[in-house]
GUKEVEX-591976 format. One record per residue (C-alpha): residue number from 0; residue in three letters; x, y, z. Coordinates in steps of 0.001 Angstrom, whole numbers, plus 500000, padded with zeros to 6 digits. Example, Ala and Ser with C-alpha at 12.3 -4.5 7.8 and 13.67 -1.06 7.14 Angstrom:
% residues 2
    i   aa       x       y       z
    0  ALA  512300  495500  507800
    1  SER  513670  498940  507140
This chain:
% residues 189
    i   aa       x       y       z
    0  UNK  515642  491663  521588
    1  UNK  519121  492970  522329
    2  UNK  520420  496399  521440
    3  UNK  522389  494795  518594
    4  UNK  519382  493063  517053
    5  UNK  518199  494672  513826
    6  UNK  514833  496385  513943
    7  UNK  512012  494326  512446
    8  UNK  511326  495121  508799
    9  UNK  508536  497456  507851
   10  UNK  505818  497064  505254
   11  UNK  505576  499534  502383
   12  UNK  502378  499940  500405
   13  UNK  501486  501772  497233
   14  UNK  498057  502169  495754
   15  UNK  497134  504167  492704
   16  UNK  493783  505574  491736
   17  UNK  492667  506937  488387
   18  UNK  490442  509942  488977
   19  UNK  487003  510012  487384
   20  UNK  487029  513813  487527
   21  UNK  489605  516513  488324
   22  UNK  490012  517139  492055
   23  UNK  488435  520587  491657
   24  UNK  485264  519128  490146
   25  UNK  482232  519325  492484
   26  UNK  481739  515558  492078
   27  UNK  485077  515093  493900
   28  UNK  484206  517416  496789
   29  UNK  483408  514623  499257
   30  UNK  486675  512854  498471
   31  UNK  488687  516065  498847
   32  UNK  486909  516829  502128
   33  UNK  487878  513394  503453
   34  UNK  491599  513727  502654
   35  UNK  492641  515527  505837
   36  UNK  490568  513409  508248
   37  UNK  491650  510123  506652
   38  UNK  495299  511187  506553
   39  UNK  495071  512266  510211
   40  UNK  493520  508907  511038
   41  UNK  496390  507111  509296
   42  UNK  498987  509248  511025
   43  UNK  497462  508412  514431
   44  UNK  497004  504694  513774
   45  UNK  499280  502468  515874
   46  UNK  501964  501063  513615
   47  UNK  501923  503926  511129
   48  UNK  505467  504972  510172
   49  UNK  505426  507337  507187
   50  UNK  503409  508511  504184
   51  UNK  504352  510374  501044
   52  UNK  503416  514056  500948
   53  UNK  504141  516647  498331
   54  UNK  506568  519330  499471
   55  UNK  504571  522177  500980
   56  UNK  501336  520164  501003
   57  UNK  499485  517938  503472
   58  UNK  499098  515060  501045
   59  UNK  500419  513613  497799
   60  UNK  497428  514310  495556
   61  UNK  499424  516891  493577
   62  UNK  502069  514323  492672
   63  UNK  501234  512507  489463
   64  UNK  504138  510124  488729
   65  UNK  501852  507515  487166
   66  UNK  499826  509807  484910
   67  UNK  498061  513176  484923
   68  UNK  494836  511637  486243
   69  UNK  496410  509093  488607
   70  UNK  497007  509871  492270
   71  UNK  499308  507768  494410
   72  UNK  499240  506785  498056
   73  UNK  502576  505522  499371
   74  UNK  503055  504700  503049
   75  UNK  505098  502592  505466
   76  UNK  503785  500540  508371
   77  UNK  505370  498590  511197
   78  UNK  503492  495448  510206
   79  UNK  500893  494007  507866
   80  UNK  498491  493879  510793
   81  UNK  498871  497619  511439
   82  UNK  498117  498447  507801
   83  UNK  495235  495958  507759
   84  UNK  493701  497502  510871
   85  UNK  493840  500957  509316
   86  UNK  492465  499867  505944
   87  UNK  489719  497516  507101
   88  UNK  489062  498183  510777
   89  UNK  488856  501952  510916
   90  UNK  486759  504754  509458
   91  UNK  488982  504478  506376
   92  UNK  486822  501565  505261
   93  UNK  483798  503830  504810
   94  UNK  485837  506037  502491
   95  UNK  487157  503051  500575
   96  UNK  483620  501749  500028
   97  UNK  482845  504953  498118
   98  UNK  485900  504747  495831
   99  UNK  483843  504005  492708
  100  UNK  482285  507463  493009
  101  UNK  485722  509014  492584
  102  UNK  488027  506491  490855
  103  UNK  487898  504407  487702
  104  UNK  488109  500637  487927
  105  UNK  491607  499336  487219
  106  UNK  492119  496346  484960
  107  UNK  495546  495663  486480
  108  UNK  496567  495555  490120
  109  UNK  496334  498965  491731
  110  UNK  497899  498176  495113
  111  UNK  501150  496488  496082
  112  UNK  502932  495618  499331
  113  UNK  506608  494834  499977
  114  UNK  508948  494541  502955
  115  UNK  511653  497134  503553
  116  UNK  514342  497541  506210
  117  UNK  513209  499700  509141
  118  UNK  514318  503259  508480
  119  UNK  514208  502956  504695
  120  UNK  511969  505497  502995
  121  UNK  510730  504115  499676
  122  UNK  510821  506330  496622
  123  UNK  507932  506680  494210
  124  UNK  510107  505073  491535
  125  UNK  510760  502076  493788
  126  UNK  507058  501794  494527
  127  UNK  506082  501930  490860
  128  UNK  508690  499250  490107
  129  UNK  507057  497018  492733
  130  UNK  503653  497616  491203
  131  UNK  505063  496753  487764
  132  UNK  506527  493530  489206
  133  UNK  503140  492575  490603
  134  UNK  501353  493440  487388
  135  UNK  503922  491605  485265
  136  UNK  504283  488381  487159
  137  UNK  501762  488196  489946
  138  UNK  502458  488089  493670
  139  UNK  505986  487292  494792
  140  UNK  508061  487960  497910
  141  UNK  509112  491287  496291
  142  UNK  505619  492507  495394
  143  UNK  502426  491092  496864
  144  UNK  498933  491913  498086
  145  UNK  496809  491256  501142
  146  UNK  495176  488428  499192
  147  UNK  498554  486818  498442
  148  UNK  500774  487907  501313
  149  UNK  504379  487044  502080
  150  UNK  506079  487373  505428
  151  UNK  509210  489442  505905
  152  UNK  511078  486180  506529
  153  UNK  509899  484797  503187
  154  UNK  510981  487982  501427
  155  UNK  514407  487866  503115
  156  UNK  514792  484191  502266
  157  UNK  513853  484794  498637
  158  UNK  516295  487701  498407
  159  UNK  519062  485602  499953
  160  UNK  518700  482863  497380
  161  UNK  518143  485248  494503
  162  UNK  514529  484597  493715
  163  UNK  511383  486480  494331
  164  UNK  511351  488811  491376
  165  UNK  508346  487179  489863
  166  UNK  506281  484207  490910
  167  UNK  507155  482478  494149
  168  UNK  505248  480310  496511
  169  UNK  502144  482486  496981
  170  UNK  499320  481778  499393
  171  UNK  497453  482996  502397
  172  UNK  497683  482223  506061
  173  UNK  501421  481895  506479
  174  UNK  502826  482335  509991
  175  UNK  502862  485968  510991
  176  UNK  500000  486965  508737
  177  UNK  497084  485490  510626
  178  UNK  494030  487664  510265
  179  UNK  495419  489504  507261
  180  UNK  494070  489062  503780
  181  UNK  491141  487770  501810
  182  UNK  488572  490502  502106
  183  UNK  488169  490858  498412
  184  UNK  487960  494629  498830
  185  UNK  491554  495533  498020
  186  UNK  491635  493346  494941
  187  UNK  488497  494723  493388
  188  UNK  489267  497796  491405
């Protein structure tokens, strides 16, 4: 890569969780106790770029842009593989396996991925729009999941020809996404 070459795109992810109990409830104590260690693990994971935090706080659990009982997790990663490794190949997985203790099952999609230019910091509004796109029309180059991934090249191509809002070519195992997708864990809410 030359100095003039653009930086590779990054992957943004949003997931939302509807709390079963208020965070101060004793039944949420284990989840609350895991926030700092899991966030520290994310921050130290190779390929981690950024995560949303509330001003003056260490996390975003006080932000409730999707409802009073809905917490959001918004982060940026250098690649799908980096995010995948954190989600499914780290101690984070043990926490995720316990999510039903703390979060209600979602009928609609609760997690969405999309490509962004390196250096772009997604807003919560942007992230919620991507989730709405996924919920409204299924996976597309603009809003997808690990189970129906799109490469950054596919997203750029779709944007260049003006498609990709809803629908698209879908699928798993495209070049650049080997080893990513199809666990069934992220799609089960």
